[in-house]
N, C-alpha and C positions, 0 to 999 in steps of 0.2 A: 514251082512251089517254093524252092529254096531260097530264091529271091525273095519271097512274099515273108519267110522265116527270120530271114535275116533285117529284112525291115522293121519284120515287128519284135525282135529285139533289139534294135537300135531305136525303135519308140520308146519300148519299155523300160531301158535305160535313160532316154532322157527324161521321161515321166519320175523316173524314179530318184533321179538326181533334184528335178527341180520341186519333188515333195520334200529331199532333206533340205533343201536351200530353203523351202518355205518355211520349215519347221525350224529352222537356224533362225530365219529370221525372226519368227514369231518370240521364240524362246527369247531373244535379245532386244527386242521391242518390245513385247506385246505381253509376254506373263509376267503379272504383277510380282506375285508368289517368289518366284525366282531371280525375277531382278530385285528385289528387297535383300532376296539372302545373298545376290552378291554385290549390292551397296555395303550392307551388314558386312562382309569381310573383309571390305576394304575402307570404307569410313569410318571415323572415333569420333567422337565427341568427349571432352573432359567438360564436366560442370563443377564450376568454382559455384560455393556454398558461401552468403554473406555471412559478415559477422553479424550477429543481434543488437537492436541499438541500446544505450545503457539508460537508465534510470534514474536521474537526481532528486535530491530534495528541495525545498525552498533555499536551504542555503548553499547548494553546489555539492551535498555529500553525495555519495554513490549507494543507490538502494538497489540496484541489479544491474550486472553488468554482464557479458560473457567473455570465460576464459579459457586461455587454449587448453584440450585435453588431449589424452593420448588410448585410441583402442588398441591392443595388441593381440593378433591371431595366433594360434597355435598351431604349425602343420605338427600333426602327429605321428604320420605317416613316417618322415623321417627323424623322429625322435626313436622309434620303433626301429627301425634299421638300423639305429645307433645303440640300441638297446641300453639308452640311457634316462626310461623314465621315471625311476627309482632316485636320481642323481636332480633332474629337473623339478620333481617335485619336491623334493627336501632344500633346493634353492627359492624357489617359489615359495615356499611355506617360511622362510625366513624374512623377504623383504615384501610379504603380503599379510603377515599374522595370520595366516589361516591355519588351522588344522593339517598336519600334513598325510594322513589318512585320509581325509577328503578329498584333497587335490590329488592324489595317488587313485583314487576311484574314475574321477574326474577324467583325468589321461589317460585310463584304460579304458575307454567308452569303444566296443569293437563297431567296425563299419565308419568310424568317422577318421577323417581327414582332417580336414583343417577344425580347429576347437574355436573358439570365443566363449571363451572363460568367465560367463555371467556370476555375479557382479565383479568381482577381482579383477578382471584385467580390462573393463569398458569405463573409460573415459578417467585415466588417471593423470595423475600430475607427471610434469616431466623429471623429477626426483625420481619418481616409482618407476617410470619409461624407461630412464638410463640404467637403472637398475637391473633390471629385466634384458636390454639387451648386455650389458655386461655378464650377465649369467649365462647369456648363450653364447656368446661369443667363448668365454671362458672354458663351457664344453663342447666345441666346436662344431656349433649347430649353429652358425650364421645363415644358413637355408633354411632355417625349422621355425621363422619368424615373419611375418609383415606386420607392418606400424600404420595404423590409420590417424591422420592429426583431424581433431573438429573441435569445435568449444561446446564448454557446458555454462549455464546458466547458474550464475551467484550470488545469493542475497547477503551480504555482509551479516548484515545487523539483525539476522535469524528473524525471529518473531514479530521483529518491530515492523506494523502497518500492514500486516501481511494481508487481510481481506482488500486494502487499497491496492497495492499490488500485484496482488495473484500471483500464479506461477504457471514455468511451460510443461508441455506436457512430454512423454518419450517421443514425440517427434518436434519437437523444439519447437511448438504453436504455441501460442499463451491459453491458455483454458479459462484463468478466471482474473478478475481485476484487472487493471489498469495493462497488464501485459494481454489479455485478449480485447479489451474495446481499441486498444490502439496498436493491434496487432500488425497490421496493413502500413503501418509508419515505421516501426521497431523491426520487422522480420526482415526488410530489407529485400533484395531483385539478385535473384543469382545471374552468375555471368557464364560464359562456357566459349571452349576454343573447338572448333570443327577443325580436320585434317583427313588424309589420305595416309591410312598407314601400313606398314610393311609387317609380315608374319608375323614377327617378333612385338608388333604393337607399338612401334616408333613412328615418326611423321616420316613418309618419303621427302628426301629432298627435292628441290624447288617446285614443289605443287603448292599451292596456294592455301594460306591458314585463314580461316575465319573466324573473329573472335568480337565477342561482345563482352562488354568491362562488367565486372561484378559491381554493384549497387548495394553499400552496405547500410543495416537500418538506420534509423533517424534514431535521435536522442531525446529523451522525453523529460522534461522538465516540470513537476510536480510542486501545489500549494503546500502541502504536508512540511510541516517544518518539525525537525528529529528530536530538539527540546521537547516543545510541548505533547507532541506524540507520547514521547517517555514519561510525561507526567501524567499523562493520561491512561498509560498501560501501567505505570506504576498502584494509580488509584484504583483499576481493574483489580489488580493482584491483589491490593488489601480486600475488597469486595469479595474475593475468590476464597482469600484466605478464612475471614470472617463469618461470611454470609454461604457460601457455598451456591450460589443460585446455578437456575438451570441457564441462563443466559443473561445477557447484559452490553453495554455499550455506554461511550461516550463519544460527544461529538462536539469539534470546537470550529468556532468559526469565524470571519469577520464579517461583521452584518452590514460593513458598508462597501464590500465588494461580492461577498457571497462564495471567496474564499476559504476552501477546508482546510485548517491549521492543523486537525489531529482525527484522526476516525479509529476508535480503538474499540474491538469489540473480542467478546469471552463464547463460546469457546474459540481459543487461537490456534495457530498452527507453525512449523517451520516448511517456507517453500521450499527448503534444498532439501526435505525429506518428505515430500508431499504427502505420498503415497504409506506413509504410516498412520494417516488421520484417515475418520470417517467422511464418507461425501457431502454429509449434512455439515459438516465443519467446512469442509474446504470451499464449496461450492453456495453457503449461504453468507451473505454478510448480515448481520440481522439493523445494521445501524442504518440499511434502506429497502431492505427486501419485504419483510414481514410488518403488516400492519397488524395494528391491535387498540385495545381500548386505552385512551391517553389518561383519563380521569383528570385530575384538576388542572393539571398544567396545558388544558383546553381553555381554563375559563378567561385569559385573558385576552382571546379572538373574539367570545361571545361578549364581552364586555364592549368590547372596540366597535363592534357592528351597533349594539345598542347607544354608544354613545355619538356615533360616525350617523346616526340615522334620528338623533335628539328623540328617542323614546325615554330616554330616563335620564335623570340628574342623581350624580353621584348622592347628595347629599337624604334624597328621598328616603325614606325608610319601611322597610317592614317586619313582621311577626317571624322570626324565624325557630325552629324546632321542626315542623312536618306541615307537610302542603300535601293537599287529598287532590288528586287529576285522574278525572274521569273517576272516580271512586275508587281509585288506590291510593294508598297515604304512601309519601315519600319524605323520608328524614333526614335531617343533617344527619353528620357522622356521630355527635354525642347523642342523640335521640333526639333530647329535651330542648337544645338550641339555648341562645344566649340571651335569648330576650329582644326585644327592637334592634334592629340592626340597622344601618344605612347602609347601601349598596356599595359604596365603598369598603365598608367594613366586611360583607360578607366577601368578598377576595380575600380580606387579611383573615379573618377567620375559615376562608374556602367553607363558607356555609352552600350545600348543594340547594337548599330552600328557595337562598339567594337568589342562584341566577335562576333556577327557573322561575321568579318572577322578574327577572330581568329579561330573562329568551320569551317570556310571554308579552312584556312590552313590545318588544323589538318586533314580533311577528314573524311568523314561518316563513312568509316571503323573504324577508331583509334576512333573517338567520341563515336561508340558505345561498340567497346573493354573497354575503360575505365569508361561507364556506368558501364560495369558487375565490372569491377576489384572495383571500389567503392562500390560495393553490389548492387544497384539500379537494378539490375534485380532479384532479388530474395531477400524473406525476412528474415531477420536479424537474427532469430533463439533465439530473448530475449526468457527467460523464464517464458513471460505472455500470459495465452488465447488471442486470438483477435486480435493477429496481422496481418494489412491489407498488401498488394501487391501492388506494382506501377503499373502505368498503363503508359506504354511506346511504341509509334508504332514502329511497326517489321520493322528490318533495309532493309526490302525487301520492302515493300510498302512504305517508306519514299520519300514525295517529296521534292524540293529545300524552298519551302514557312515552310514548317511545320519543316523541319530540321534548321532553321534559327532561328524560336521563339524558340525551343529548346535548342539553345545555351546559352540562357539568361534566361533560366528557364521556359519558357510557351510551353504549350502543347505535356508536360507532367505530371506527377503526381507520387509522393512520400512521402512517409510518415515523420513525424520527428524524427521516431525512425531512417530511414535508413540514415536524414542526419547528425543527431548526432556520428553514426557510420563512415561517409565517413570524415565527420572534424575531426574527432579523426585519420584517418590515415592521413594526413596533420599535425598536431598538435605533434605526438609522431614518425614521422620522415619515415612514409610510410607503418606502417602494418594496416591491417584491423583487427578490433577483433570484436568477437562477444560481446554484448551487454549480462549482466547480472543482476539480481538484487536479486538473493542467494547466498550469500557464502559458507552456510554449511547446514546442516541438523542432528542435536545432538539428539540420541535414548534417551530415558528417564534414563536410566542407567548412562551418561554420555559418552557415544560411539560415535565419529562423525564417521558416516554413507557415508558423502557425502561431500565431501568439493570441491569447484570449482577452476578451476585452468584457467590463463589467455588464450584463444583460440583464434589463430593467423590465421585468414583465406587464407591470402594470402598476398602475399608484393603487393603494388602499384604504388610506384615508387622509385627511390633512393632519400635517405634522402638529397641529394645535392637539386634536382629537390622541394624535400616538402619544402625545408628551402628558396629557392627563392621566393616561394608563400604564407610562412608566412609572409614575408618581406614584399612583397606587401598588405598584409592583414591590416597590421600594421601602412602601412600607409594610408588605406584606413580609418581605426581609426583616425590617427592623424593630416590627411591633407582633412578630411572629409566637402566638401564645401557646407555640410547643417550644417554644425557647428561642435564641438569636443564635440558631446554627449556623445561619449564612451570611451570615455581620463580617465583612473584614474591616479592622480599624483604620480608616483612611480613605476608604473609597464607599460610593454610594453604590452598593449593588441591586439590582430592579431580576425579581425572582419568583417564582412559583413551584411551588411541589404538589405531587399528586399522587395520590394510592388509589389503585383500580383495579376493581374487582374482576376475575378472567371466567372469561363467559365458559359454561359447560357444552361439549360438543351435543348434547341434545336438548338444550337449551336450561334456563337458569346460570347462576353463580357456585363456582366453587366458594364455601365458607373460610378456607384457609390459605388460597394461595393468590398473590398480589402481583401486580407491576408497579414497582416504585421508581419515583422520577424525583427529578428537577431540571428547569428550566429559568433560566437567566440570561443576563447581561451586566457588563460592567466596563469600565465609568457609567452610571447611569448617565448624566448629563451630555458624555460625549463618548459613546460605547465605543471599545476597539478589539472588543472580546464577547462572544456570544457562546453557551456550553448547553448541551442537554445532558443530562445522565438517567440510564432508564435501567434498572433490574429488575430482571424476572424470576415470582420464585424466590427468594431468599428464604433464609432457615435461622435459626437460633436469634430471631429478632422480634420484638414488635414489629408490627406491618406498618411503617408512617414512612412517607417520603424523605421526611426530617431525620431520622434515625438511621439510615440507609445511604440514599443518594443525594442528599444536601454535602455531607460530610467530604464527598469526594470531589464533588461541584466547589466545594471551597477550597480545598487542598490543590486545583489544577489551576482555580480562578487567581489564588495569591500567588503562585508560583509564575504563573502568566504574566500577568503586568506587573510584576518585578523582572522578569527577564525581557518584556517590549518595553523595561525602562518609562515606563507612566507612574510617575511620582503621585504620594498621597495627595488628596486635595483638602483632606478634612484631618484635624488631629485626632489622635485617639482618644485624646481626653472628651471632646465634643460628645462621644459614643459612651464615654464614663467605661472606658477599657483602658486606661493609665497603663503599661507597661507593656500591653499585648505585642504593640508594636516592636516596642524594643527587642522583646525574647527571642524574634524572626529578623534577625539583621540583613537586609536586602543585598541580593546579589546583583554588584555594578557589571554592564556590560560594554563591550567595546566593540567597535567594527574594524576588521581588520583591515588595513590599506593594501594597495595594489605596491609590493616590493620590486617585483622582475625588470628586472633594466637597470638597476639601482646598485651604487655600490655599496659592502657591506659596513662600508664604515658611517656613511651617512644615515643607511637605514636602521642603524642599532642607536643612533641620536633621535632619531623619529619614532622610531618602538617606544623609546625609553620617556619620550615628549608626553606620549598617548596614553601611558601605564601600561606598556607591553613590554617582553622582553625577547632579544634576538637570540637564535642558534643558530652557528654557520656550518655547513656540513661543506667540507671537501676544498679547508682553505679561505683566500681571502680575494674578489675581484666583482665581477659582475655578477648579481643575481639571475639565476635561469630558470628559478622555482621558488614554490613558500608553501607550506603548509603551516594551518588554514588558510585557503584561496581566498584572495582577496573579498570584501561583502559579508563573512560570515562572522555573528554577533560572538563572541567568546568575552569568559567571567575576567574583570581587571585581574592583571597578573601574568596572563598565561604568556608561556612563552611560544614565539612564532618559528618554527624551523625554517631559514632560507638555505636556496644550493647554488654552489658557483661548480662553473665549471673545472673538471679535476681529473686528473692521469688516474688509470687503474693502477688499481694500490691491492696488498694481497689483505689489507687490514683497513677495519673502517672505526672511525670514533662513533660511540652508542649514544644516538641523541637522546634529551630528556621528552617522554612522552607523557608528562603531566598534561593534563586538561584537554588533549587532541579527543576529535570524535575518532571513533573508531574507523574509517574511513579513510582519514586521514594516515594514523597510524600503517595503514596498511600499505599507500603508495609510498610514504616515508622507507619502509623497511625493502619493498619490490626498488626503489630506486637505487639505496644502499646496499641490496644483494644479502640481507638479513631474513631469516625466515621466522615471520610472526606466529606464535601460540596463543591467539586470543582465549580469553574468560570472560562470560558476560557482558553486555551492550553499553553502548554509551561513550561516556567518558574514559580516557585512561588514567586511572587512579594510582595505579604501583606496577614495578617493572621489575622481573626478576634478575637483571643486571645493570648494576649501578649505571649512571651516564658518565661522560667522559672517557670511560676506558676503553682501549681500543682490541676490537677482538675478530677474529677471522671470518671473511668472505661465508658466507654457508649457515653462519651460528643461528644458532636457534633462541630466540629473547620471548619471555611469558609477559605476557600485559594484562592486568586486572582491568576490566571495564563497569563503569558504575553507571547510574542514571542522573547524578546530580555530580555538581563539582561545588563543595561549600568553600 
């Protein structure tokens, strides 16, 4: 019996040991939860965030970049333990320029150990971070803060081309514009480092460390020309001040490529402070998003279809004034008309009755065919998010009255970008092109990973037909019965105005609300630039496109033609405008050559030969950098700053910033160790400290910028 008991105890002990061993084996090999806990205790990984790519304009200027920034977290428990809350509040108040009482309330939050003081110590500059560190060290609180380095998105030109560029949200991801549509390129890919850590979080020696290198974001180069964009935005600012419209837009493009040179929209916003604006402003780019009834700017396309199908001749006549369609009288804008007109004159006088006759001669089938050829039945495919779609009656459901109103641009809705693409086909001789704003994408290593090539959607009509329509549009500008507002002495301008009624939600039209517009291109014989101006619900003015939109178009066209160096080919006297051209002296522009690697003496001689000046920074020798960069077009007589290798010094000589773009001044100040305080946007016109004097490193210099340099 005793032996049996002993045997039983032995067996029981063996079983218990086996159970324990089995459980240990299970825990070590099969229990995923505990295994993950063990791995988490010893395995560590550091994520290396990429630097977001830079967005450049067509001249190489910076439109958006990521700047180093710092976030400071405060250990309130450590400050309480030394009873220094009041001194910390006082010091931070002086550094951050924040009310001390408000700061003290934040620092006295109960049950909080680590405090992230939003927004005062989030994404601060190196200068602010260093002052905060000095304060804590002076108070003996070296263990009471932690600093995290990050990058903050900066838009140096503030509102310039804001709807094209867009902005990044609080997570650093593109929310609108190029920032969104090209986020996959700009964002880059994070890297990481995996290792086995000790109890202090440090890598254990001799254990392997696995790493994946970070891939910084690619750089995106736009077609937006900052000079032309500023012309467009200045014209919009004048419209805003004089007419307080609900919204407005100006589009400038190259009709030979589809490249968008300027895209300005009201209302505008500052992407550096996007949270201050309503969503309707941030997420709506009216130049591409919302379709509306175009009015008479649609008439050149209707004329094109009728001529291309040989449905009419320009010298055919009709009786203007009123036409009765299916029992409904439709009048010209002046009610009584102008008597008998030719179809050519129908466009000059913007006769709705004339366009009805032209459309009826063309026929519904041909009309819809050319709607499609001009791209009005589909999106243009521009490389921006949020492009809207047109609203057009289906061909099978069209009735005679609706068809009649469509011929003069009412009863259908299209977007401004569709209009600019369509008029571009007339300007370039017949090709419908896809508009675009990104010309190339370059990797951090300098490799071009994408380059835009002109995309021809299809042929709309023969060049001979487009030439006829162009000549009619030139006569529209030259012989406009409302006055020759769009004429530019020395240039043939092809254009058409529009005054479109705005439909009511429940049907019918408002009697006092209009969309006013102008569309055109120049020089008419060899178009280099096309423009579309649209103004929605202007006030304090007669409701005519000639009175509101055309002057803005003329303002932008005149300056753009001069900037592009396109000389007048007709004298002002031929148009009876003697003296007007001389009253606006043309600005001469020069392309900046590449000087990097050259000797300062030789570069000065070369610059003088082409009409530019040199300003040397750092002594004499081989040039390592220059501002403006090579290829940028600048006004004749501009100073080009060149930098040579120099030793570290306590003082620097102040450059002459006159004529430089803001982004160039920023780069130069950063290189010299100066603190720039900018005012305005555009070209540098004035600086607070005289050029040539020596100032200590870190000196602040205020520079005023303006849209134009005369």
